[in-house]
C-alpha positions as CSV (number, residue, x, y, z in Angstrom):
1,M,-9.0,25.8,-9.8
2,D,-7.1,28.6,-10.8
3,L,-9.5,31.3,-11.1
4,S,-8.0,34.6,-10.9
5,L,-4.3,33.7,-10.1
6,S,-1.7,35.7,-11.7
7,D,1.3,34.2,-13.7
8,E,3.7,35.0,-11.0
9,Q,1.3,33.2,-8.5
10,Q,0.8,30.3,-10.4
11,A,4.5,30.0,-11.2
12,F,5.2,30.0,-7.2
13,R,2.8,27.3,-6.9
14,D,4.0,25.1,-9.6
15,L,7.9,25.9,-8.1
16,A,6.6,25.2,-4.4
17,R,4.6,21.7,-5.7
18,S,7.6,20.5,-7.7
19,F,9.9,21.0,-5.0
20,L,7.9,19.4,-2.2
21,D,7.0,16.5,-4.9
22,K,11.0,16.2,-4.9
23,E,12.5,16.9,-1.3
24,A,9.4,15.9,1.4
25,V,6.7,13.9,-0.1
26,P,9.3,10.5,-0.8
27,H,10.5,11.2,3.0
28,R,7.5,12.2,5.0
29,T,6.4,8.4,5.7
30,Q,9.8,7.9,7.3
31,W,10.0,11.7,9.1
32,D,6.7,10.5,10.7
33,R,8.0,7.1,11.8
34,D,10.8,8.5,13.2
35,E,9.1,11.7,14.9
36,A,11.6,14.0,13.3
37,V,11.7,16.2,9.8
38,D,15.2,16.1,8.3
39,L,16.2,19.9,9.3
40,A,18.6,19.7,6.0
41,I,15.4,20.6,4.2
42,V,14.7,24.0,6.3
43,P,17.5,25.8,4.3
44,K,16.2,24.3,1.1
45,M,12.8,25.6,1.5
46,A,14.2,28.8,2.6
47,E,15.9,29.1,-0.8
48,I,12.4,28.9,-2.7
49,G,11.2,31.3,-0.5
50,F,9.0,29.7,2.0
51,F,10.1,31.5,4.7
52,G,10.4,35.1,2.7
53,L,6.8,35.7,1.5
54,T,5.2,38.8,2.8
55,I,8.1,39.9,4.8
56,P,9.1,43.2,3.0
57,E,12.4,42.9,1.1
58,E,14.1,45.7,3.2
59,Y,14.3,43.1,5.9
60,G,15.4,40.4,3.8
61,G,12.3,38.8,2.8
62,L,10.4,38.2,-0.5
63,G,7.6,40.6,-0.2
64,G,4.8,39.5,-2.1
65,D,0.9,39.0,-1.1
66,Y,-1.1,36.9,0.9
67,V,-2.7,34.9,-1.8
68,T,0.6,33.5,-3.0
69,Y,1.4,33.0,0.9
70,A,-1.8,30.8,1.2
71,L,-0.6,29.1,-1.8
72,A,2.9,28.6,-0.3
73,M,0.8,27.0,2.9
74,E,-1.4,24.7,0.9
75,E,1.3,23.1,-0.8
76,L,3.2,22.6,2.1
77,G,0.1,20.7,3.9
78,R,-0.6,18.7,0.8
79,A,2.9,17.6,1.2
80,D,3.8,17.3,4.9
81,S,1.6,19.1,7.6
82,A,4.6,19.1,9.7
83,L,6.7,21.6,7.2
84,R,3.9,23.9,7.2
85,G,4.1,24.1,11.0
86,I,7.7,25.5,11.0
87,V,7.1,27.9,8.2
88,S,3.9,29.5,9.6
89,V,5.1,29.5,13.0
90,S,8.6,30.9,12.9
91,S,7.9,33.4,9.7
92,G,4.4,33.8,10.3
93,L,3.0,34.1,14.1
94,V,6.7,35.4,15.1
95,G,7.8,37.2,12.3
96,K,4.8,39.0,11.6
97,S,4.7,39.7,15.0
98,I,8.0,41.7,14.9
99,L,6.8,43.1,11.7
100,F,3.9,44.7,12.6
101,F,4.8,45.6,16.1
102,G,8.6,45.8,16.7
103,S,10.8,48.5,17.1
104,E,13.2,49.1,14.0
105,E,16.1,47.6,16.0
106,Q,14.3,44.4,16.6
107,K,13.1,44.3,12.8
108,Q,16.6,44.5,11.8
109,E,18.0,42.1,14.1
110,W,15.7,39.5,13.6
111,L,13.5,39.5,10.4
112,P,16.6,39.0,8.0
113,Q,17.5,35.7,10.1
114,L,13.8,34.5,10.1
115,A,13.3,35.2,6.4
116,T,16.3,33.2,5.4
117,A,15.8,30.5,8.0
118,S,19.1,31.0,9.2
119,K,17.1,31.4,12.8
120,L,13.8,29.8,13.7
121,G,10.8,31.0,15.8
122,C,8.5,29.8,18.5
123,F,4.9,31.5,19.8
124,G,5.4,30.9,23.6
125,L,1.7,31.7,24.4
126,T,-0.3,28.3,25.6
127,E,0.3,27.0,28.9
128,P,-0.8,23.9,30.8
129,D,-3.9,25.5,32.4
130,T,-4.4,28.3,29.6
131,G,-5.2,27.4,26.2
132,S,-8.3,29.2,24.7
133,D,-8.4,31.1,27.9
134,A,-5.1,32.8,26.8
135,G,-6.0,36.1,28.8
136,N,-5.4,34.3,31.7
137,L,-2.3,33.1,31.4
138,T,0.0,32.7,34.5
139,S,3.5,33.0,33.2
140,R,5.2,36.1,34.8
141,A,7.7,39.0,34.1
142,T,8.9,41.0,36.8
143,R,11.1,44.1,36.6
144,D,14.4,44.2,38.4
145,P,15.1,47.6,39.8
146,S,18.8,46.7,40.6
147,T,19.6,46.9,36.9
148,G,18.4,50.6,36.0
149,S,15.7,52.7,36.8
150,G,11.9,52.7,35.6
151,Q,11.7,51.4,31.9
152,A,15.3,50.7,31.7
153,A,15.3,47.8,34.2
154,D,15.8,44.1,32.9
155,W,13.2,41.5,33.0
156,V,13.0,38.5,34.6
157,L,10.5,35.6,33.3
158,N,9.3,32.6,35.1
159,G,6.7,30.2,34.1
160,Q,5.7,27.2,31.7
161,K,4.5,26.8,28.0
162,L,3.3,24.0,26.3
163,F,2.4,22.5,22.8
164,I,5.2,25.2,21.4
165,T,5.9,24.3,17.7
166,N,9.4,24.6,17.1
167,G,10.1,24.7,20.9
168,T,13.4,22.7,20.6
169,W,14.4,23.8,17.2
170,A,14.1,27.7,17.8
171,D,16.5,30.4,18.0
172,V,14.1,32.8,19.4
173,A,10.8,32.6,21.5
174,L,8.3,35.1,21.5
175,V,7.0,34.5,24.9
176,F,3.7,36.0,26.6
177,A,3.8,36.9,30.6
178,R,1.8,38.7,32.7
179,T,3.3,42.1,33.8
180,S,0.2,43.0,36.1
181,D,-2.8,41.1,37.3
182,D,-4.9,43.3,35.0
183,G,-6.5,40.2,33.1
184,P,-5.7,40.4,29.2
185,R,-4.4,44.2,29.7
186,G,-1.7,42.8,32.0
187,V,-0.1,40.4,29.6
188,T,3.4,41.9,27.7
189,A,5.1,40.0,24.7
190,F,8.9,39.4,24.9
191,L,11.5,38.4,22.5
192,V,13.9,35.8,24.0
193,P,16.7,34.2,22.8
194,T,16.5,30.1,23.5
195,D,20.3,30.2,24.7
196,T,19.2,32.7,27.5
197,P,20.1,31.1,31.0
198,G,17.1,29.6,32.3
199,F,15.3,28.7,29.3
200,E,14.7,24.8,28.8
201,A,13.0,23.2,26.0
202,R,11.5,19.6,26.4
203,E,10.1,17.8,23.3
204,I,6.8,16.0,23.5
205,K,6.8,12.8,22.1
206,G,3.8,10.2,21.0
207,K,1.6,12.8,19.2
208,L,-1.3,11.2,17.2
209,G,-0.4,13.9,14.3
210,L,2.4,16.0,13.0
211,R,4.7,13.8,14.4
212,G,7.7,15.2,12.6
213,Q,7.5,18.4,13.9
214,A,9.3,19.5,17.3
215,T,6.3,20.1,19.7
216,A,7.7,21.2,23.2
217,E,7.1,22.5,26.4
218,L,9.2,25.5,27.7
219,F,10.3,26.4,31.2
220,L,11.6,29.6,32.1
221,T,13.4,30.1,35.3
222,D,14.4,33.5,36.1
223,V,14.8,34.1,32.6
224,R,16.6,37.3,32.3
225,V,16.2,40.0,29.4
226,P,16.7,43.7,28.7
227,A,13.7,46.2,28.4
228,S,14.7,46.1,24.7
229,A,13.2,42.7,24.7
230,V,9.7,43.9,25.0
231,L,7.8,43.7,21.7
232,G,5.6,46.5,21.4
233,E,4.2,48.1,24.9
234,V,4.0,46.9,28.1
235,G,0.7,45.4,28.8
236,K,-0.3,45.3,24.7
237,G,0.9,41.6,24.7
238,F,-2.8,40.2,24.4
239,K,-3.5,42.3,21.7
240,I,-0.6,41.2,19.8
241,A,-0.9,37.7,20.0
242,M,-4.8,37.9,18.9
243,S,-4.3,40.3,16.0
244,T,-1.1,37.5,14.9
245,L,-3.4,34.8,15.6
246,D,-5.7,36.0,12.9
247,K,-3.4,35.8,10.3
248,G,-2.1,32.3,11.8
249,R,-5.7,31.2,11.5
250,L,-5.4,32.1,7.5
251,A,-2.2,29.7,7.2
252,V,-3.7,27.3,9.2
253,A,-6.9,27.1,7.0
254,A,-4.4,27.3,3.9
255,G,-2.5,24.3,5.0
256,C,-5.9,22.2,5.4
257,V,-6.3,22.9,2.0
258,G,-3.6,21.1,1.1
259,I,-4.7,18.5,3.3
260,V,-8.2,17.8,1.4
261,Q,-6.3,18.3,-2.0
262,G,-3.8,15.7,-1.0
263,C,-6.8,13.4,0.1
264,L,-8.4,13.5,-3.0
265,E,-5.6,12.9,-5.3
266,T,-4.5,9.9,-3.3
267,A,-8.3,8.9,-3.4
268,V,-8.7,9.2,-6.8
269,E,-5.4,7.3,-7.9
270,Y,-6.2,4.5,-5.8
271,A,-9.8,4.2,-6.7
272,T,-8.8,4.5,-10.5
273,T,-6.3,1.6,-10.1
274,R,-7.6,-0.8,-7.5
275,T,-9.8,-3.6,-8.9
276,Q,-12.7,-5.2,-7.4
277,F,-15.4,-7.3,-9.2
278,G,-13.5,-7.1,-12.3
279,R,-13.7,-3.2,-12.7
280,P,-11.7,-0.2,-10.8
281,I,-13.6,0.9,-7.5
282,A,-13.8,4.2,-9.1
283,S,-17.0,2.9,-11.2
284,F,-18.7,2.2,-8.0
285,Q,-21.1,5.0,-7.1
286,L,-20.6,5.1,-3.5
287,V,-17.0,5.6,-4.1
288,Q,-18.0,8.5,-6.4
289,D,-19.9,10.0,-3.7
290,M,-16.9,10.1,-1.4
291,L,-14.8,11.6,-4.2
292,A,-17.2,14.1,-4.9
293,D,-17.5,15.0,-1.0
294,I,-13.6,15.5,-0.9
295,S,-13.6,17.5,-4.2
296,V,-16.2,19.8,-2.9
297,D,-14.6,20.2,0.4
298,A,-11.8,21.3,-1.4
299,D,-12.9,24.2,-3.8
300,A,-15.2,25.7,-1.1
301,A,-12.5,25.5,1.5
302,R,-9.8,27.2,-0.7
303,L,-12.2,30.2,-2.0
304,L,-12.6,30.8,1.7
305,V,-8.7,31.0,2.1
306,W,-8.4,33.1,-1.0
307,R,-11.2,35.3,0.3
308,C,-9.2,35.8,3.5
309,A,-6.4,36.4,1.9
310,D,-7.7,39.0,-0.6
311,L,-8.9,40.8,2.3
312,V,-5.8,41.1,3.8
313,D,-3.9,42.0,0.9
314,R,-6.5,44.9,0.5
315,G,-6.2,46.0,3.8
316,E,-9.7,45.5,4.9
317,P,-11.1,43.5,7.9
318,F,-10.2,40.0,7.9
319,G,-10.9,38.5,11.3
320,T,-14.0,36.8,10.8
321,A,-12.6,35.6,7.4
322,A,-10.0,33.7,8.9
323,S,-12.3,32.3,11.3
324,K,-14.8,31.1,8.7
325,A,-11.9,29.9,6.8
326,K,-10.2,28.1,9.8
327,L,-13.3,26.7,10.8
328,F,-14.5,25.1,7.7
329,A,-11.5,24.1,6.4
330,S,-10.1,21.9,9.3
331,E,-13.3,20.5,9.8
332,A,-13.3,19.7,6.1
333,A,-9.7,18.1,6.2
334,V,-11.1,15.6,8.9
335,R,-14.0,14.7,6.6
336,A,-11.5,14.6,3.6
337,A,-9.2,12.3,5.2
338,N,-11.8,10.2,7.1
339,N,-13.4,9.7,3.3
340,A,-10.0,8.9,1.8
341,I,-9.2,6.4,4.1
342,Q,-12.7,4.7,3.2
343,V,-11.9,4.8,-0.3
344,H,-8.7,2.8,0.5
345,G,-10.4,0.2,2.7
346,G,-7.9,-1.4,4.8
347,A,-5.0,-0.4,2.5
348,G,-5.8,3.1,4.3
349,Y,-5.5,1.7,7.9
350,V,-1.5,1.7,7.5
351,D,1.1,4.6,6.4
352,D,1.9,2.9,3.5
353,Y,-0.4,5.1,1.9
354,P,-0.7,8.8,3.1
355,A,-4.3,8.9,3.9
356,A,-3.8,7.6,7.4
357,K,-1.0,10.2,8.0
358,Y,-3.4,13.1,6.7
359,L,-6.2,12.1,9.0
360,R,-3.8,12.4,11.6
361,D,-2.5,15.4,11.0
362,A,-5.8,17.0,10.2
363,R,-6.9,16.2,13.6
364,V,-5.1,18.6,15.3
365,M,-6.2,21.7,13.1
366,T,-9.6,21.9,14.9
367,L,-7.9,22.5,18.0
368,Y,-4.9,24.7,17.7
369,E,-4.7,28.5,16.8
370,G,-8.3,28.6,18.0
371,T,-10.6,25.4,18.2
372,S,-13.5,25.1,15.8
373,Q,-15.6,26.0,19.1
374,I,-13.9,29.1,19.4
375,Q,-14.2,29.9,15.9
376,K,-17.9,29.6,16.1
377,L,-18.2,32.4,18.7
378,L,-16.1,34.6,17.0
379,I,-18.2,34.2,14.3
380,G,-21.4,34.3,16.3
381,R,-20.3,37.5,17.9
382,A,-19.8,39.1,14.4
383,E,-23.0,38.1,13.3
384,T,-24.9,39.2,16.5
385,G,-22.8,41.8,18.0
386,I,-23.2,40.0,21.2
387,S,-20.3,38.3,22.9
388,A,-20.7,34.7,24.2
389,F,-17.2,34.6,25.8
390,V,-17.2,35.1,30.0
């Protein structure tokens, strides 16, 4: 379904798919079993341009539009969602935060490295006791007056973060910490090099899905950073996080479209080659029913994603569109993977086929960067003007 894709957008999608079919798809099952992606693929992905999309050329990126970015995230989701997470967190959540809220010095220091994946970033927001309730996080940053007066003083960070993608691979962490007790208005964002003394990352193993992706707990014990490490303004961190997550939801939704598309392709291939009762199972009406459901979900989710990306490109409000795309696409990915397993029968229950991995990877998409329930509250607030949040 190409609709109005430009020649350049189509060319990038074709290039991305060809690259991933060669460099990722043959290895994704082993990466999943090993619980570790081979990081040798990261610089190769950077050469293709995955990390540089939508980062301006003046900062080492490729520039480009958000529809192309969505196409890239879709192809990564189709190939291996663990790879999608590496890109969308490092150059997306972290890179876009620096691009839109950072000082010129911060942009010059970090964006060229993130755009080329010579360094990776992680987004340190979630904590053990604050997931959806991010405005009440407890990690704390305090000034050390012995290092300077007023705003020139160093900051000392203490706290813990949980479920942090790229946590053990990252070179820089965008850490959100409390600088006052004024609720969401008391949160500040900091750029923290991960080799700073007192910073520790411990990988989380045994995940249901995204097993090849490094997910970590972060521990900050008297982590000292200079005043120049503050991203944006003191007390504006929550606003930065929420603004960045809107674009992050677009990336997650696009990756989910890739999962749905992958489920459709593997289910059709299996149904047209698997025979029962003397004919391909694709000829059975109830199998076609499941294939049709996956196909419709793929098109509907893709259109919601493209609409959101187009709004971003045109500079129009897109937050509600991002919530709708993320809600529908993530739930559709779970449905599609369930249907794909059903089409495969017993074969879908083992990892010789990709359907099982698609289901395991899809399940978390309804949880992170805002659960499906949170997206419904955001959509409901947009429709009614009344907030259901406490």
